[in-house]
PDB file as gemmi writes it, atoms N, CA and C in Angstrom:
CRYST1    1.000    1.000    1.000  90.00  90.00  90.00 P 1                      
ATOM      1  N   MET A   1     148.542 195.404  30.503  1.00  0.00           N  
ATOM      2  CA  MET A   1     146.873 194.387  30.161  1.00  0.00           C  
ATOM      3  C   MET A   1     146.517 193.208  31.280  1.00  0.00           C  
ATOM      4  N   THR A   2     145.798 193.313  30.965  1.00  0.00           N  
ATOM      5  CA  THR A   2     145.006 192.602  32.135  1.00  0.00           C  
ATOM      6  C   THR A   2     145.010 190.753  30.916  1.00  0.00           C  
ATOM      7  N   GLU A   3     145.718 190.300  31.827  1.00  0.00           N  
ATOM      8  CA  GLU A   3     145.883 188.377  31.388  1.00  0.00           C  
ATOM      9  C   GLU A   3     144.597 188.266  31.162  1.00  0.00           C  
ATOM     10  N   TYR A   4     143.609 188.014  30.547  1.00  0.00           N  
ATOM     11  CA  TYR A   4     142.058 187.502  31.273  1.00  0.00           C  
ATOM     12  C   TYR A   4     141.796 185.671  30.370  1.00  0.00           C  
ATOM     13  N   GLU A   5     141.513 184.916  31.428  1.00  0.00           N  
ATOM     14  CA  GLU A   5     141.330 183.761  30.814  1.00  0.00           C  
ATOM     15  C   GLU A   5     139.623 183.468  29.637  1.00  0.00           C  
ATOM     16  N   VAL A   6     139.366 182.905  28.930  1.00  0.00           N  
ATOM     17  CA  VAL A   6     138.015 182.694  28.406  1.00  0.00           C  
ATOM     18  C   VAL A   6     137.658 180.885  28.821  1.00  0.00           C  
ATOM     19  N   HIS A   7     136.462 181.038  28.498  1.00  0.00           N  
ATOM     20  CA  HIS A   7     135.846 179.757  29.931  1.00  0.00           C  
ATOM     21  C   HIS A   7     134.535 179.828  28.928  1.00  0.00           C  
ATOM     22  N   GLY A   8     134.085 177.906  28.612  1.00  0.00           N  
ATOM     23  CA  GLY A   8     133.042 177.496  28.737  1.00  0.00           C  
ATOM     24  C   GLY A   8     132.030 177.828  29.827  1.00  0.00           C  
ATOM     25  N   VAL A   9     130.711 178.005  29.571  1.00  0.00           N  
ATOM     26  CA  VAL A   9     130.395 178.063  30.278  1.00  0.00           C  
ATOM     27  C   VAL A   9     128.714 176.742  30.063  1.00  0.00           C  
ATOM     28  N   GLY A  10     128.706 176.234  31.127  1.00  0.00           N  
ATOM     29  CA  GLY A  10     127.555 175.270  31.472  1.00  0.00           C  
ATOM     30  C   GLY A  10     126.310 175.819  31.607  1.00  0.00           C  
ATOM     31  N   TYR A  11     125.323 175.097  30.745  1.00  0.00           N  
ATOM     32  CA  TYR A  11     123.567 175.661  31.316  1.00  0.00           C  
ATOM     33  C   TYR A  11     122.592 174.314  30.990  1.00  0.00           C  
ATOM     34  N   SER A  12     121.903 174.747  31.424  1.00  0.00           N  
ATOM     35  CA  SER A  12     121.123 173.495  30.576  1.00  0.00           C  
ATOM     36  C   SER A  12     119.619 173.497  30.324  1.00  0.00           C  
ATOM     37  N   ASP A  13     118.967 174.802  30.132  1.00  0.00           N  
ATOM     38  CA  ASP A  13     118.784 175.048  28.644  1.00  0.00           C  
ATOM     39  C   ASP A  13     118.847 176.704  28.257  1.00  0.00           C  
ATOM     40  N   THR A  14     117.421 178.019  28.105  1.00  0.00           N  
ATOM     41  CA  THR A  14     117.781 179.098  27.273  1.00  0.00           C  
ATOM     42  C   THR A  14     116.395 179.431  27.534  1.00  0.00           C  
ATOM     43  N   THR A  15     116.410 180.495  28.092  1.00  0.00           N  
ATOM     44  CA  THR A  15     115.745 182.022  28.823  1.00  0.00           C  
ATOM     45  C   THR A  15     115.773 183.065  27.420  1.00  0.00           C  
ATOM     46  N   GLU A  16     114.630 184.085  27.658  1.00  0.00           N  
ATOM     47  CA  GLU A  16     115.261 184.893  27.376  1.00  0.00           C  
ATOM     48  C   GLU A  16     114.466 186.521  27.782  1.00  0.00           C  
ATOM     49  N   GLU A  17     114.507 186.460  29.325  1.00  0.00           N  
ATOM     50  CA  GLU A  17     114.039 186.847  30.254  1.00  0.00           C  
ATOM     51  C   GLU A  17     115.183 187.998  30.518  1.00  0.00           C  
ATOM     52  N   ASP A  18     114.200 189.263  31.090  1.00  0.00           N  
ATOM     53  CA  ASP A  18     115.244 190.420  31.645  1.00  0.00           C  
ATOM     54  C   ASP A  18     116.461 189.820  32.162  1.00  0.00           C  
ATOM     55  N   TRP A  19     117.333 190.460  31.943  1.00  0.00           N  
ATOM     56  CA  TRP A  19     118.926 190.570  32.480  1.00  0.00           C  
ATOM     57  C   TRP A  19     119.173 191.227  32.931  1.00  0.00           C  
ATOM     58  N   ASP A  20     119.944 190.797  34.321  1.00  0.00           N  
ATOM     59  CA  ASP A  20     120.646 191.354  34.933  1.00  0.00           C  
ATOM     60  C   ASP A  20     122.336 191.070  36.026  1.00  0.00           C  
ATOM     61  N   ASP A  21     123.694 191.684  36.002  1.00  0.00           N  
ATOM     62  CA  ASP A  21     124.520 190.511  36.529  1.00  0.00           C  
ATOM     63  C   ASP A  21     124.440 189.728  37.461  1.00  0.00           C  
ATOM     64  N   PRO A  22     124.319 188.101  37.425  1.00  0.00           N  
ATOM     65  CA  PRO A  22     124.261 188.090  38.548  1.00  0.00           C  
ATOM     66  C   PRO A  22     125.245 188.282  40.265  1.00  0.00           C  
ATOM     67  N   GLN A  23     125.490 188.339  40.667  1.00  0.00           N  
ATOM     68  CA  GLN A  23     125.986 188.706  42.178  1.00  0.00           C  
ATOM     69  C   GLN A  23     126.027 187.523  42.740  1.00  0.00           C  
ATOM     70  N   LEU A  24     127.197 187.210  43.349  1.00  0.00           N  
ATOM     71  CA  LEU A  24     127.617 185.942  44.289  1.00  0.00           C  
ATOM     72  C   LEU A  24     125.961 185.251  45.318  1.00  0.00           C  
ATOM     73  N   ASN A  25     124.834 185.843  46.045  1.00  0.00           N  
ATOM     74  CA  ASN A  25     124.595 185.304  46.752  1.00  0.00           C  
ATOM     75  C   ASN A  25     122.747 185.641  45.702  1.00  0.00           C  
ATOM     76  N   ASP A  26     123.395 184.990  44.756  1.00  0.00           N  
ATOM     77  CA  ASP A  26     121.753 185.296  43.794  1.00  0.00           C  
ATOM     78  C   ASP A  26     122.407 183.174  43.079  1.00  0.00           C  
ATOM     79  N   PHE A  27     123.743 182.358  43.933  1.00  0.00           N  
ATOM     80  CA  PHE A  27     123.895 181.434  43.809  1.00  0.00           C  
ATOM     81  C   PHE A  27     123.577 180.863  45.018  1.00  0.00           C  
ATOM     82  N   GLU A  28     123.274 179.415  44.424  1.00  0.00           N  
ATOM     83  CA  GLU A  28     122.967 178.640  45.697  1.00  0.00           C  
ATOM     84  C   GLU A  28     124.639 177.620  46.247  1.00  0.00           C  
ATOM     85  N   THR A  29     125.028 177.807  45.581  1.00  0.00           N  
ATOM     86  CA  THR A  29     126.210 177.654  45.851  1.00  0.00           C  
ATOM     87  C   THR A  29     127.041 179.141  46.596  1.00  0.00           C  
ATOM     88  N   GLU A  30     128.715 178.802  47.404  1.00  0.00           N  
ATOM     89  CA  GLU A  30     129.093 179.900  46.900  1.00  0.00           C  
ATOM     90  C   GLU A  30     130.837 179.787  46.512  1.00  0.00           C  
ATOM     91  N   ASP A  31     130.721 177.894  46.055  1.00  0.00           N  
ATOM     92  CA  ASP A  31     131.537 177.343  44.915  1.00  0.00           C  
ATOM     93  C   ASP A  31     131.916 177.682  43.631  1.00  0.00           C  
ATOM     94  N   LEU A  32     133.259 178.873  43.411  1.00  0.00           N  
ATOM     95  CA  LEU A  32     133.512 180.171  42.772  1.00  0.00           C  
ATOM     96  C   LEU A  32     133.793 178.841  41.348  1.00  0.00           C  
ATOM     97  N   GLY A  33     134.202 177.049  41.670  1.00  0.00           N  
ATOM     98  CA  GLY A  33     134.076 176.249  40.654  1.00  0.00           C  
ATOM     99  C   GLY A  33     133.207 176.829  39.690  1.00  0.00           C  
ATOM    100  N   GLU A  34     131.504 176.509  40.771  1.00  0.00           N  
ATOM    101  CA  GLU A  34     130.090 176.200  40.499  1.00  0.00           C  
ATOM    102  C   GLU A  34     130.595 177.446  39.377  1.00  0.00           C  
ATOM    103  N   VAL A  35     129.940 178.513  39.914  1.00  0.00           N  
ATOM    104  CA  VAL A  35     129.379 179.717  39.316  1.00  0.00           C  
ATOM    105  C   VAL A  35     130.279 180.338  38.226  1.00  0.00           C  
ATOM    106  N   ALA A  36     131.274 179.873  38.629  1.00  0.00           N  
ATOM    107  CA  ALA A  36     132.373 180.485  36.693  1.00  0.00           C  
ATOM    108  C   ALA A  36     131.843 179.682  35.657  1.00  0.00           C  
ATOM    109  N   ASP A  37     131.229 178.134  35.767  1.00  0.00           N  
ATOM    110  CA  ASP A  37     130.360 177.869  35.026  1.00  0.00           C  
ATOM    111  C   ASP A  37     129.409 178.267  34.623  1.00  0.00           C  
ATOM    112  N   HIS A  38     129.038 179.806  34.577  1.00  0.00           N  
ATOM    113  CA  HIS A  38     128.038 180.746  34.000  1.00  0.00           C  
ATOM    114  C   HIS A  38     128.607 182.113  34.016  1.00  0.00           C  
ATOM    115  N   PHE A  39     130.065 182.296  33.699  1.00  0.00           N  
ATOM    116  CA  PHE A  39     130.632 182.963  33.156  1.00  0.00           C  
ATOM    117  C   PHE A  39     132.205 183.489  31.875  1.00  0.00           C  
ATOM    118  N   LEU A  40     131.921 183.714  31.023  1.00  0.00           N  
ATOM    119  CA  LEU A  40     133.167 183.449  29.925  1.00  0.00           C  
ATOM    120  C   LEU A  40     134.219 183.792  30.011  1.00  0.00           C  
ATOM    121  N   LEU A  41     134.566 184.885  31.103  1.00  0.00           N  
ATOM    122  CA  LEU A  41     135.908 185.620  31.813  1.00  0.00           C  
ATOM    123  C   LEU A  41     136.073 185.428  33.330  1.00  0.00           C  
ATOM    124  N   SER A  42     138.041 185.381  33.422  1.00  0.00           N  
ATOM    125  CA  SER A  42     137.931 185.031  34.639  1.00  0.00           C  
ATOM    126  C   SER A  42     139.686 186.066  34.375  1.00  0.00           C  
ATOM    127  N   SER A  43     139.875 187.701  35.563  1.00  0.00           N  
ATOM    128  CA  SER A  43     141.007 187.627  35.809  1.00  0.00           C  
ATOM    129  C   SER A  43     142.029 186.764  36.215  1.00  0.00           C  
ATOM    130  N   SER A  44     141.163 186.121  37.034  1.00  0.00           N  
ATOM    131  CA  SER A  44     142.555 185.110  37.951  1.00  0.00           C  
ATOM    132  C   SER A  44     142.467 183.430  37.348  1.00  0.00           C  
ATOM    133  N   GLY A  45     141.742 183.302  36.458  1.00  0.00           N  
ATOM    134  CA  GLY A  45     142.135 182.024  36.057  1.00  0.00           C  
ATOM    135  C   GLY A  45     140.714 181.290  36.554  1.00  0.00           C  
ATOM    136  N   PHE A  46     141.119 180.387  36.520  1.00  0.00           N  
ATOM    137  CA  PHE A  46     139.772 178.812  37.044  1.00  0.00           C  
ATOM    138  C   PHE A  46     139.774 177.799  37.114  1.00  0.00           C  
ATOM    139  N   PRO A  47     139.094 177.839  38.178  1.00  0.00           N  
ATOM    140  CA  PRO A  47     138.165 178.727  38.734  1.00  0.00           C  
ATOM    141  C   PRO A  47     139.069 179.793  39.637  1.00  0.00           C  
ATOM    142  N   PRO A  48     138.148 180.968  39.048  1.00  0.00           N  
ATOM    143  CA  PRO A  48     138.862 182.436  40.009  1.00  0.00           C  
ATOM    144  C   PRO A  48     139.175 182.181  41.361  1.00  0.00           C  
ATOM    145  N   GLU A  49     139.942 183.550  41.140  1.00  0.00           N  
ATOM    146  CA  GLU A  49     140.256 183.656  43.031  1.00  0.00           C  
ATOM    147  C   GLU A  49     139.365 183.661  43.867  1.00  0.00           C  
ATOM    148  N   SER A  50     138.503 185.073  43.345  1.00  0.00           N  
ATOM    149  CA  SER A  50     136.966 185.482  43.596  1.00  0.00           C  
ATOM    150  C   SER A  50     136.266 185.649  43.014  1.00  0.00           C  
ATOM    151  N   PHE A  51     135.054 185.759  43.265  1.00  0.00           N  
ATOM    152  CA  PHE A  51     134.007 186.225  42.756  1.00  0.00           C  
ATOM    153  C   PHE A  51     134.346 188.063  41.649  1.00  0.00           C  
ATOM    154  N   SER A  52     135.216 188.560  42.104  1.00  0.00           N  
ATOM    155  CA  SER A  52     135.365 190.077  41.293  1.00  0.00           C  
ATOM    156  C   SER A  52     136.020 189.731  40.343  1.00  0.00           C  
ATOM    157  N   ASP A  53     136.703 188.757  40.530  1.00  0.00           N  
ATOM    158  CA  ASP A  53     137.923 188.148  39.184  1.00  0.00           C  
ATOM    159  C   ASP A  53     136.603 188.151  37.662  1.00  0.00           C  
ATOM    160  N   LEU A  54     135.098 187.626  37.403  1.00  0.00           N  
ATOM    161  CA  LEU A  54     134.632 187.262  36.900  1.00  0.00           C  
ATOM    162  C   LEU A  54     133.998 188.202  35.908  1.00  0.00           C  
ATOM    163  N   ARG A  55     134.266 187.883  34.344  1.00  0.00           N  
ATOM    164  CA  ARG A  55     133.394 189.177  34.010  1.00  0.00           C  
ATOM    165  C   ARG A  55     132.807 187.947  32.943  1.00  0.00           C  
ATOM    166  N   ILE A  56     131.664 188.943  32.087  1.00  0.00           N  
ATOM    167  CA  ILE A  56     131.184 188.847  30.878  1.00  0.00           C  
ATOM    168  C   ILE A  56     129.935 187.982  30.990  1.00  0.00           C  
ATOM    169  N   PRO A  57     128.999 187.315  32.370  1.00  0.00           N  
ATOM    170  CA  PRO A  57     127.705 186.369  32.766  1.00  0.00           C  
ATOM    171  C   PRO A  57     127.229 186.075  31.302  1.00  0.00           C  
ATOM    172  N   VAL A  58     126.889 185.024  31.250  1.00  0.00           N  
ATOM    173  CA  VAL A  58     125.712 184.871  30.578  1.00  0.00           C  
ATOM    174  C   VAL A  58     125.258 183.369  30.707  1.00  0.00           C  
ATOM    175  N   VAL A  59     124.836 182.773  31.757  1.00  0.00           N  
ATOM    176  CA  VAL A  59     124.298 181.140  31.968  1.00  0.00           C  
ATOM    177  C   VAL A  59     123.591 182.680  33.770  1.00  0.00           C  
ATOM    178  N   ASP A  60     121.782 181.890  33.667  1.00  0.00           N  
ATOM    179  CA  ASP A  60     121.645 183.143  35.019  1.00  0.00           C  
ATOM    180  C   ASP A  60     122.358 181.688  36.138  1.00  0.00           C  
ATOM    181  N   PRO A  61     121.955 182.343  37.382  1.00  0.00           N  
ATOM    182  CA  PRO A  61     121.773 181.259  38.259  1.00  0.00           C  
ATOM    183  C   PRO A  61     120.823 180.044  38.093  1.00  0.00           C  
ATOM    184  N   GLU A  62     120.254 179.938  37.881  1.00  0.00           N  
ATOM    185  CA  GLU A  62     118.885 178.705  36.796  1.00  0.00           C  
ATOM    186  C   GLU A  62     120.017 178.054  36.735  1.00  0.00           C  
ATOM    187  N   GLY A  63     120.568 177.790  36.004  1.00  0.00           N  
ATOM    188  CA  GLY A  63     121.767 177.196  34.567  1.00  0.00           C  
ATOM    189  C   GLY A  63     121.473 177.288  33.311  1.00  0.00           C  
ATOM    190  N   ASN A  64     120.231 178.978  32.757  1.00  0.00           N  
ATOM    191  CA  ASN A  64     119.678 179.034  31.456  1.00  0.00           C  
ATOM    192  C   ASN A  64     120.395 179.755  31.286  1.00  0.00           C  
ATOM    193  N   LEU A  65     121.236 179.846  29.430  1.00  0.00           N  
ATOM    194  CA  LEU A  65     121.569 180.000  28.970  1.00  0.00           C  
ATOM    195  C   LEU A  65     120.477 181.796  28.433  1.00  0.00           C  
ATOM    196  N   ASP A  66     120.659 182.945  28.819  1.00  0.00           N  
ATOM    197  CA  ASP A  66     119.731 183.457  28.431  1.00  0.00           C  
ATOM    198  C   ASP A  66     120.717 184.409  27.681  1.00  0.00           C  
ATOM    199  N   ARG A  67     119.637 185.196  26.306  1.00  0.00           N  
ATOM    200  CA  ARG A  67     119.776 185.590  25.395  1.00  0.00           C  
ATOM    201  C   ARG A  67     119.916 187.159  25.378  1.00  0.00           C  
ATOM    202  N   ASN A  68     119.805 188.072  26.161  1.00  0.00           N  
ATOM    203  CA  ASN A  68     119.636 189.656  26.882  1.00  0.00           C  
ATOM    204  C   ASN A  68     121.221 189.560  26.885  1.00  0.00           C  
ATOM    205  N   ALA A  69     121.139 188.508  28.109  1.00  0.00           N  
ATOM    206  CA  ALA A  69     123.208 188.373  28.810  1.00  0.00           C  
ATOM    207  C   ALA A  69     124.173 188.021  27.235  1.00  0.00           C  
ATOM    208  N   LEU A  70     123.635 187.620  26.635  1.00  0.00           N  
ATOM    209  CA  LEU A  70     124.452 187.277  24.988  1.00  0.00           C  
ATOM    210  C   LEU A  70     124.851 188.654  24.465  1.00  0.00           C  
ATOM    211  N   GLN A  71     123.093 189.180  23.921  1.00  0.00           N  
ATOM    212  CA  GLN A  71     123.448 190.577  23.134  1.00  0.00           C  
ATOM    213  C   GLN A  71     124.372 191.658  24.092  1.00  0.00           C  
ATOM    214  N   THR A  72     124.176 191.036  25.229  1.00  0.00           N  
ATOM    215  CA  THR A  72     124.608 192.914  25.993  1.00  0.00           C  
ATOM    216  C   THR A  72     126.781 192.593  25.991  1.00  0.00           C  
ATOM    217  N   ALA A  73     126.647 190.939  26.253  1.00  0.00           N  
ATOM    218  CA  ALA A  73     127.891 191.767  26.244  1.00  0.00           C  
ATOM    219  C   ALA A  73     128.478 191.077  24.885  1.00  0.00           C  
ATOM    220  N   TYR A  74     127.174 190.840  23.587  1.00  0.00           N  
ATOM    221  CA  TYR A  74     127.796 191.095  22.225  1.00  0.00           C  
ATOM    222  C   TYR A  74     128.465 192.374  21.657  1.00  0.00           C  
ATOM    223  N   SER A  75     127.098 193.404  22.119  1.00  0.00           N  
ATOM    224  CA  SER A  75     127.341 194.869  22.265  1.00  0.00           C  
ATOM    225  C   SER A  75     126.808 196.365  22.888  1.00  0.00           C  
ATOM    226  N   GLY A  76     126.765 195.158  23.618  1.00  0.00           N  
ATOM    227  CA  GLY A  76     125.601 196.364  24.862  1.00  0.00           C  
ATOM    228  C   GLY A  76     127.082 196.994  25.527  1.00  0.00           C  
ATOM    229  N   GLY A  77     126.278 198.348  26.311  1.00  0.00           N  
ATOM    230  CA  GLY A  77     127.193 199.235  26.468  1.00  0.00           C  
ATOM    231  C   GLY A  77     127.990 198.557  27.428  1.00  0.00           C  
ATOM    232  N   HIS A  78     128.079 197.460  28.200  1.00  0.00           N  
ATOM    233  CA  HIS A  78     128.437 196.528  29.316  1.00  0.00           C  
ATOM    234  C   HIS A  78     129.399 195.722  28.783  1.00  0.00           C  
ATOM    235  N   GLY A  79     129.076 194.977  27.686  1.00  0.00           N  
ATOM    236  CA  GLY A  79     130.128 194.620  26.469  1.00  0.00           C  
ATOM    237  C   GLY A  79     131.162 193.817  26.592  1.00  0.00           C  
ATOM    238  N   VAL A  80     131.906 192.693  26.475  1.00  0.00           N  
ATOM    239  CA  VAL A  80     133.291 192.551  26.060  1.00  0.00           C  
ATOM    240  C   VAL A  80     134.296 193.545  25.981  1.00  0.00           C  
ATOM    241  N   GLU A  81     134.060 194.703  24.786  1.00  0.00           N  
ATOM    242  CA  GLU A  81     134.723 196.128  24.866  1.00  0.00           C  
ATOM    243  C   GLU A  81     134.941 196.864  25.572  1.00  0.00           C  
ATOM    244  N   ALA A  82     134.054 196.777  26.579  1.00  0.00           N  
ATOM    245  CA  ALA A  82     134.091 198.002  27.174  1.00  0.00           C  
ATOM    246  C   ALA A  82     134.632 197.719  29.320  1.00  0.00           C  
ATOM    247  N   ILE A  83     135.509 196.416  28.672  1.00  0.00           N  
ATOM    248  CA  ILE A  83     136.010 195.672  29.942  1.00  0.00           C  
ATOM    249  C   ILE A  83     137.613 196.674  29.493  1.00  0.00           C  
ATOM    250  N   ASP A  84     138.268 197.146  30.539  1.00  0.00           N  
ATOM    251  CA  ASP A  84     139.281 198.041  31.266  1.00  0.00           C  
ATOM    252  C   ASP A  84     141.023 196.770  29.987  1.00  0.00           C  
ATOM    253  N   ASP A  85     141.681 196.840  29.723  1.00  0.00           N  
ATOM    254  CA  ASP A  85     143.220 196.389  30.072  1.00  0.00           C  
ATOM    255  C   ASP A  85     142.774 195.052  28.957  1.00  0.00           C  
ATOM    256  N   ILE A  86     141.506 194.854  28.492  1.00  0.00           N  
ATOM    257  CA  ILE A  86     141.074 193.716  27.658  1.00  0.00           C  
ATOM    258  C   ILE A  86     142.900 193.763  26.101  1.00  0.00           C  
ATOM    259  N   THR A  87     142.837 192.424  26.325  1.00  0.00           N  
ATOM    260  CA  THR A  87     143.691 192.786  25.217  1.00  0.00           C  
ATOM    261  C   THR A  87     142.898 192.199  23.546  1.00  0.00           C  
ATOM    262  N   GLY A  88     142.416 193.091  22.003  1.00  0.00           N  
ATOM    263  CA  GLY A  88     141.877 192.344  21.261  1.00  0.00           C  
ATOM    264  C   GLY A  88     141.904 191.182  20.941  1.00  0.00           C  
ATOM    265  N   GLU A  89     142.733 190.063  20.568  1.00  0.00           N  
ATOM    266  CA  GLU A  89     141.994 188.804  20.615  1.00  0.00           C  
ATOM    267  C   GLU A  89     141.977 188.765  20.986  1.00  0.00           C  
ATOM    268  N   THR A  90     141.499 188.796  23.076  1.00  0.00           N  
ATOM    269  CA  THR A  90     140.674 187.843  23.676  1.00  0.00           C  
ATOM    270  C   THR A  90     139.363 188.666  23.605  1.00  0.00           C  
ATOM    271  N   VAL A  91     139.274 190.012  23.100  1.00  0.00           N  
ATOM    272  CA  VAL A  91     137.282 190.455  22.414  1.00  0.00           C  
ATOM    273  C   VAL A  91     137.237 189.936  21.625  1.00  0.00           C  
ATOM    274  N   GLU A  92     137.675 189.565  20.952  1.00  0.00           N  
ATOM    275  CA  GLU A  92     137.896 188.218  19.313  1.00  0.00           C  
ATOM    276  C   GLU A  92     137.844 186.974  19.903  1.00  0.00           C  
ATOM    277  N   GLU A  93     137.601 186.275  20.513  1.00  0.00           N  
ATOM    278  CA  GLU A  93     137.799 184.884  21.167  1.00  0.00           C  
ATOM    279  C   GLU A  93     136.296 184.708  22.382  1.00  0.00           C  
ATOM    280  N   VAL A  94     136.013 186.040  22.631  1.00  0.00           N  
ATOM    281  CA  VAL A  94     134.886 186.073  23.526  1.00  0.00           C  
ATOM    282  C   VAL A  94     133.794 186.208  22.518  1.00  0.00           C  
ATOM    283  N   ARG A  95     134.183 187.425  21.556  1.00  0.00           N  
ATOM    284  CA  ARG A  95     132.210 187.100  20.776  1.00  0.00           C  
ATOM    285  C   ARG A  95     132.542 186.380  19.925  1.00  0.00           C  
ATOM    286  N   ASP A  96     133.570 185.151  18.902  1.00  0.00           N  
ATOM    287  CA  ASP A  96     133.034 184.511  18.575  1.00  0.00           C  
ATOM    288  C   ASP A  96     132.789 183.615  19.501  1.00  0.00           C  
ATOM    289  N   ARG A  97     133.057 182.721  21.073  1.00  0.00           N  
ATOM    290  CA  ARG A  97     131.822 182.333  22.342  1.00  0.00           C  
ATOM    291  C   ARG A  97     130.702 182.457  22.016  1.00  0.00           C  
ATOM    292  N   LEU A  98     130.684 184.622  21.643  1.00  0.00           N  
ATOM    293  CA  LEU A  98     128.963 184.301  22.328  1.00  0.00           C  
ATOM    294  C   LEU A  98     128.768 184.405  21.140  1.00  0.00           C  
ATOM    295  N   LEU A  99     129.003 184.295  19.795  1.00  0.00           N  
ATOM    296  CA  LEU A  99     128.455 183.577  18.258  1.00  0.00           C  
ATOM    297  C   LEU A  99     127.836 182.719  18.405  1.00  0.00           C  
ATOM    298  N   SER A 100     128.377 181.572  18.988  1.00  0.00           N  
ATOM    299  CA  SER A 100     128.783 180.398  19.275  1.00  0.00           C  
ATOM    300  C   SER A 100     127.662 180.447  20.251  1.00  0.00           C  
ATOM    301  N   LEU A 101     127.941 180.134  21.035  1.00  0.00           N  
ATOM    302  CA  LEU A 101     126.809 179.998  21.670  1.00  0.00           C  
ATOM    303  C   LEU A 101     125.190 180.399  21.834  1.00  0.00           C  
ATOM    304  N   ALA A 102     125.273 181.656  20.782  1.00  0.00           N  
ATOM    305  CA  ALA A 102     123.131 182.374  19.825  1.00  0.00           C  
ATOM    306  C   ALA A 102     123.328 181.665  19.303  1.00  0.00           C  
ATOM    307  N   GLY A 103     124.043 181.134  18.305  1.00  0.00           N  
ATOM    308  CA  GLY A 103     123.509 179.766  17.380  1.00  0.00           C  
ATOM    309  C   GLY A 103     123.091 179.487  17.826  1.00  0.00           C  
ATOM    310  N   GLU A 104     124.167 178.167  18.968  1.00  0.00           N  
ATOM    311  CA  GLU A 104     123.839 176.675  19.716  1.00  0.00           C  
ATOM    312  C   GLU A 104     122.597 177.074  20.014  1.00  0.00           C  
ATOM    313  N   GLY A 105     122.581 178.169  21.226  1.00  0.00           N  
ATOM    314  CA  GLY A 105     120.627 178.328  22.194  1.00  0.00           C  
ATOM    315  C   GLY A 105     119.969 178.503  22.172  1.00  0.00           C  
ATOM    316  N   PHE A 106     119.570 180.062  20.263  1.00  0.00           N  
ATOM    317  CA  PHE A 106     119.467 180.400  20.092  1.00  0.00           C  
ATOM    318  C   PHE A 106     118.680 179.943  18.503  1.00  0.00           C  
ATOM    319  N   GLY A 107     119.442 179.513  17.500  1.00  0.00           N  
ATOM    320  CA  GLY A 107     119.460 179.683  16.500  1.00  0.00           C  
ATOM    321  C   GLY A 107     119.704 181.508  16.057  1.00  0.00           C  
ATOM    322  N   ILE A 108     120.783 181.535  16.681  1.00  0.00           N  
ATOM    323  CA  ILE A 108     120.658 183.773  15.853  1.00  0.00           C  
ATOM    324  C   ILE A 108     122.280 183.585  15.192  1.00  0.00           C  
ATOM    325  N   GLY A 109     122.101 185.002  14.654  1.00  0.00           N  
ATOM    326  CA  GLY A 109     123.362 185.158  14.745  1.00  0.00           C  
ATOM    327  C   GLY A 109     123.917 186.699  15.218  1.00  0.00           C  
ATOM    328  N   GLU A 110     125.276 186.292  14.345  1.00  0.00           N  
ATOM    329  CA  GLU A 110     125.184 188.771  14.319  1.00  0.00           C  
ATOM    330  C   GLU A 110     124.608 189.427  14.480  1.00  0.00           C  
ATOM    331  N   ASP A 111     124.095 189.648  13.078  1.00  0.00           N  
ATOM    332  CA  ASP A 111     122.946 190.615  13.033  1.00  0.00           C  
ATOM    333  C   ASP A 111     121.798 190.277  13.929  1.00  0.00           C  
ATOM    334  N   GLU A 112     120.904 189.402  14.896  1.00  0.00           N  
ATOM    335  CA  GLU A 112     120.592 189.906  16.155  1.00  0.00           C  
ATOM    336  C   GLU A 112     120.651 189.776  17.424  1.00  0.00           C  
ATOM    337  N   LEU A 113     122.888 189.342  17.385  1.00  0.00           N  
ATOM    338  CA  LEU A 113     123.099 190.056  18.576  1.00  0.00           C  
ATOM    339  C   LEU A 113     123.343 191.654  18.686  1.00  0.00           C  
ATOM    340  N   GLU A 114     123.039 191.776  17.330  1.00  0.00           N  
ATOM    341  CA  GLU A 114     123.647 193.424  17.870  1.00  0.00           C  
ATOM    342  C   GLU A 114     122.337 194.320  17.657  1.00  0.00           C  
ATOM    343  N   GLU A 115     120.750 193.697  17.945  1.00  0.00           N  
ATOM    344  CA  GLU A 115     119.970 194.388  18.190  1.00  0.00           C  
ATOM    345  C   GLU A 115     120.058 194.619  19.408  1.00  0.00           C  
ATOM    346  N   PRO A 116     119.817 195.487  19.818  1.00  0.00           N  
ATOM    347  CA  PRO A 116     119.763 195.950  21.206  1.00  0.00           C  
ATOM    348  C   PRO A 116     119.142 194.896  22.162  1.00  0.00           C  
ATOM    349  N   PRO A 117     119.777 194.247  23.551  1.00  0.00           N  
ATOM    350  CA  PRO A 117     118.646 193.458  24.167  1.00  0.00           C  
ATOM    351  C   PRO A 117     117.146 194.047  24.156  1.00  0.00           C  
ATOM    352  N   SER A 118     116.541 193.162  24.273  1.00  0.00           N  
ATOM    353  CA  SER A 118     115.328 193.431  25.114  1.00  0.00           C  
ATOM    354  C   SER A 118     114.770 193.914  26.875  1.00  0.00           C  
TER     355      SER A 118                                                      
END                                                                             
């Protein structure tokens, strides 16, 4: 099993725009410590050793917490449970963090997170 580290994210606003997983070139910086603030998981710790170590992006490159990203990570086919070699305990920790972010940023709970992203 891979030892994933769960990380808090930083954001300045929220959005419900269409979601697409960000790539390193989408960010205005190549500082992996700053880029990591957009992701919940890393397979090499924080800051990560490489961009490819990062998983579960929920904040877009502009710094907005994205509702569709939260929904995808919580219940989508590309969600936390689809990650190979992740422990059930880590899945639950990430899902709890996603619920917390959804409530904090959008005032929604588990029922809304389980809806398919728009």
